[in-house]
FIFIVEX-562555 format. One line per field, with one value per residue: chain; x, y, z of N, C-alpha, C in turn; residue in one letter; residue number from 1. Coordinates in steps of 0.1 Angstrom, whole numbers, plus 5000, padded with zeros to 4 digits. Each point is the difference from the previous one (the first is absolute). Example, Ala and Ser with C-alpha at 12.3 -4.5 7.8 and 13.67 -1.06 7.14 Angstrom:
BEGIN
pakol [A A];
nc1 [5132 4996];
nc2 [4943 5011];
nc3 [5078 4993];
cac1 [4991 5009];
cac2 [5012 5011];
cac3 [5000 5000];
cc1 [5009 4992];
cc2 [5012 5011];
cc3 [5000 5008];
drense [A S];
fitor [1 2];
***
This chain:
BEGIN
pakol [A A A A A A A A A A A A A A A A A A A A A A A A A A A A A A A A A A A A A A A A A A A A A A A A A A A A A A A A A A A A A A A A A A A A A A A A A A A A A A A A A A A A A A A A A A A A A A A A A A A A A A A A A A A A A A A A A A A A A A A A A A A A A A A A A A A A A A];
nc1 [3415 4991 4999 4994 5008 5010 4995 4999 5012 5005 4992 4999 5010 5007 4996 5004 5011 5000 4989 4999 4993 5007 4987 4994 4993 4994 5006 5007 4989 5006 5000 5012 4999 5013 4998 5010 4990 5010 5003 4988 5008 4996 4995 4995 4996 5002 4990 5007 5001 5004 5009 4994 5008 4994 5007 5003 5013 5006 5013 5001 4989 5005 5013 4996 4992 5009 5009 4991 4998 5013 5002 4989 5007 4989 4999 4995 4987 4998 5007 4993 4990 5003 5002 4988 4994 5006 4998 4988 4999 5006 4991 4991 5009 4989 5008 5003 5006 4995 4989 5006 4988 4999 5012 4996 4989 5010 5006 4989 5011 5003 4988 5007 4988 5003 4998 4993 5010 5007 4993 5001 5005 5010 4999 4999 5009 5007 4997 5002 5011 5003 4995 5007 4988 4997];
nc2 [2224 4990 4996 4989 5000 5002 4990 4993 5003 4999 4990 4987 5001 5007 4991 4990 5007 5002 4992 4998 5012 5000 4999 5001 4997 5005 5010 4989 4998 4999 4988 4994 4988 5002 4987 4998 4991 4995 5012 5003 4999 5013 5002 5013 4998 5013 4997 5010 5013 4999 4992 4997 4998 4992 4998 4987 4997 4989 5003 4987 4997 5008 4996 4987 5002 5006 4991 4992 5008 5002 4987 4999 5010 5005 4987 4996 4996 5000 5011 5003 4994 5004 5012 4999 4995 5009 5009 4996 4999 5012 5003 4994 5007 5005 5010 5010 5006 5008 5003 5011 5005 4988 5005 5006 4997 5004 4997 4994 4994 5014 4997 4989 4995 5010 4991 4994 5004 4997 4989 5002 5012 4994 4989 5008 5008 4989 4994 5011 5002 4987 5005 5010 5006 4993];
nc3 [8727 5001 4988 5005 5011 4991 4992 5011 5004 4988 4997 5004 5009 4991 4991 5008 5002 4987 5003 4987 5001 5011 4999 5011 4988 5011 4992 4998 4993 4989 5006 5000 5005 5003 5001 5008 5001 4992 4995 4996 4990 5001 4988 5002 4988 5000 4992 4997 4998 5013 5001 5012 5010 5009 5010 5001 5000 4995 5001 4997 5007 5009 4998 4999 5011 5006 4996 5003 5011 5003 4999 5007 5006 4995 5004 4989 5002 4987 5000 5010 4994 4989 5005 5007 4990 4992 5009 5002 4987 5000 5010 4993 4994 4995 5004 4993 5010 4991 5007 4997 5002 4994 4996 5011 4993 4993 5012 4997 4996 4999 4996 5000 4999 4992 4990 5010 5007 4991 4998 5013 4999 4993 5008 5010 4995 4997 5012 5006 4993 5002 5011 4994 5000 4989];
cac1 [4985 4996 4993 4986 4999 5002 4988 4989 5002 5000 4988 4988 4997 4997 4987 4991 5000 4994 4992 4993 4986 4996 4991 4986 4992 4986 4992 4999 4990 5004 5012 5001 5009 5010 5002 5005 4997 5011 5010 4993 5002 4987 5000 4988 5003 4990 5000 4993 5008 5013 4999 5006 4999 5003 4999 5012 5006 5015 5007 4999 4987 4997 5008 4994 4987 5004 5005 4988 4992 5008 5001 4987 4995 4998 4997 4986 4998 5006 5014 5003 4998 5012 5012 5000 5001 5014 5007 4997 5007 5014 5003 4998 5010 4995 5002 5010 4995 5009 4996 5010 4995 4997 5012 5004 4994 5004 5005 4991 5006 5004 4989 4994 4991 4994 4993 4987 5002 5002 4988 4987 4991 4999 4989 4988 4997 4996 4986 4991 4999 4994 4986 4992 4991 5005];
cac2 [4999 4993 5007 5001 5010 5013 5003 5003 5013 5011 5002 4995 5006 5014 5000 4997 5010 5012 4995 5009 5001 4993 5009 4994 5010 4997 5007 4992 4990 4987 4995 4985 4995 4990 4994 4986 4995 4992 5008 5012 5013 5005 5014 5004 5008 5009 5002 5012 5004 4995 4988 5002 4988 5001 4987 4996 4988 5000 5010 4995 5002 5014 5006 4995 5007 5014 4999 4997 5012 5008 4993 5000 5014 5005 4989 4996 4987 4989 5001 4996 4986 4994 5003 4992 4985 4998 5001 4988 4989 5001 4996 4985 4994 4997 5011 5010 5013 5009 5014 5006 5002 4988 4991 4994 4987 4993 4987 4995 4990 5007 5002 4987 5000 5013 5004 5005 5013 5008 4999 5003 5011 4998 4990 5006 5009 4993 4995 5011 5005 4989 4999 5012 4998 5004];
cac3 [4998 4988 4989 5004 5010 4995 4992 5009 5007 4991 4993 5006 5013 4997 4995 5011 5010 4994 4989 4991 5002 5012 5006 5002 4994 5003 4991 4988 5004 4994 5005 5000 5011 4997 5014 5001 5014 5006 5007 5005 4992 4996 4994 4993 4988 4997 4986 4995 4988 5003 5010 5012 5008 5014 5007 5006 4996 5000 4991 4986 4995 5000 4988 4988 4997 4997 4987 4992 4998 4991 4987 4993 4999 4987 4991 4998 5007 4992 5001 5014 5001 4993 5008 5012 4996 4997 5013 5008 4993 5002 5014 5001 4992 4986 4991 5005 5005 4993 5002 5009 5013 5007 4999 5013 5000 4987 5002 5011 5008 5012 5009 5002 5012 5002 4988 5004 5005 4988 4992 5008 4994 4986 4997 5004 4989 4988 5002 4999 4986 4992 5004 4996 4989 4987];
cc1 [4996 4993 4985 4998 5001 4987 4988 5002 4999 4987 4988 4996 4997 4985 4989 4998 4993 4992 4992 4985 4995 4992 4986 4991 4985 4991 4998 4991 5005 5013 5000 5010 5009 5003 5006 4998 5011 5009 4993 5002 4987 5002 4987 5005 4988 5000 4992 5008 5015 4998 5009 4999 5004 4999 5013 5004 5015 5005 4998 4986 4997 5007 4994 4987 5003 5005 4989 4992 5007 4999 4987 4994 4999 4997 4985 4998 5006 5015 5004 4998 5012 5013 5001 5002 5015 5009 4999 5007 5015 5004 4999 5011 4997 5003 5011 4993 5011 4998 5010 4995 4999 5012 5004 4995 5004 5004 4991 5007 5006 4989 4993 4992 4992 4992 4986 5000 5001 4987 4987 4991 4998 4989 4986 4996 4996 4986 4990 4998 4993 4985 4992 4991 5006 4994];
cc2 [4993 5008 5002 5010 5014 5005 5004 5014 5011 5002 4996 5007 5015 5002 4997 5011 5013 4996 5011 4999 4991 5009 4993 5011 4997 5008 4992 4988 4986 4995 4985 4997 4989 4994 4986 4995 4992 5009 5013 5013 5004 5014 5002 5009 5009 5005 5012 5004 4996 4988 5004 4987 5002 4986 4996 4987 5001 5010 4996 5003 5015 5007 4996 5008 5015 5000 4997 5012 5010 4995 5001 5014 5003 4989 4998 4987 4989 5000 4995 4985 4993 5001 4991 4986 4998 5000 4987 4988 5001 4996 4985 4993 4997 5011 5009 5013 5010 5015 5005 5002 4988 4991 4994 4985 4992 4986 4994 4990 5006 5001 4986 5000 5013 5005 5004 5014 5010 5002 5004 5010 4999 4991 5007 5010 4993 4994 5011 5004 4990 4999 5013 4997 5006 5013];
cc3 [4988 4990 5004 5011 4995 4992 5010 5006 4990 4993 5007 5013 4999 4995 5011 5011 4995 4988 4993 5003 5012 5008 5001 4995 5001 4990 4987 5004 4995 5006 4999 5011 4995 5014 4999 5014 5006 5008 5006 4992 4994 4995 4994 4989 4997 4986 4995 4987 5002 5010 5012 5008 5014 5007 5006 4995 5000 4990 4985 4995 4999 4989 4987 4996 4996 4985 4990 4996 4990 4985 4992 4997 4985 4990 4999 5007 4992 5001 5014 5001 4993 5008 5013 4997 4997 5012 5008 4993 5003 5014 5001 4991 4986 4990 5006 5004 4994 5003 5011 5014 5008 5000 5013 5001 4988 5002 5012 5009 5013 5011 5002 5013 5002 4988 5003 5005 4988 4992 5006 4994 4985 4997 5004 4989 4987 5001 4998 4985 4991 5003 4997 4989 4987 4995];
drense [X X X X X X X X X X X X X X X X X X X X X X X X X X X X X X X X X X X X X X X X X X X X X X X X X X X X X X X X X X X X X X X X X X X X X X X X X X X X X X X X X X X X X X X X X X X X X X X X X X X X X X X X X X X X X X X X X X X X X X X X X X X X X X X X X X X X X X];
fitor [1 2 3 4 5 6 7 8 9 10 11 12 13 14 15 16 17 18 19 20 21 22 23 24 25 26 27 28 29 30 31 32 33 34 35 36 37 38 39 40 41 42 43 44 45 46 47 48 49 50 51 52 53 54 55 56 57 58 59 60 61 62 63 64 65 66 67 68 69 70 71 72 73 74 75 76 77 78 79 80 81 82 83 84 85 86 87 88 89 90 91 92 93 94 95 96 97 98 99 100 101 102 103 104 105 106 107 108 109 110 111 112 113 114 115 116 117 118 119 120 121 122 123 124 125 126 127 128 129 130 131 132 133 134];
***
């Protein structure tokens, strides 16, 4: 079994099959949509005291969204913006991903052609946070 296949099975697929806070929360009024029209991946992120998400997409986008929610838990908006920018930069090859929770994405070359899947919810969350009133 290749290293990439092992990584998928042991981490990514486990996260995708049992995503963190995967629940359609109609009791939370504020939500944002992460959507990729090229492949159809679509998640609604429900923003309350905790972040939840629901929707559908490939295993990579689902696992990445789940890990993002875990990673952002407890961070201020400013910390979240900084962390998201750093993560996206790492995926795009302009920096290192060092956070233990996100090490599955440490070598973005393993995910050639799938960077948009990884960044889908991260970009949506960043756009939302950057547009919040000061």
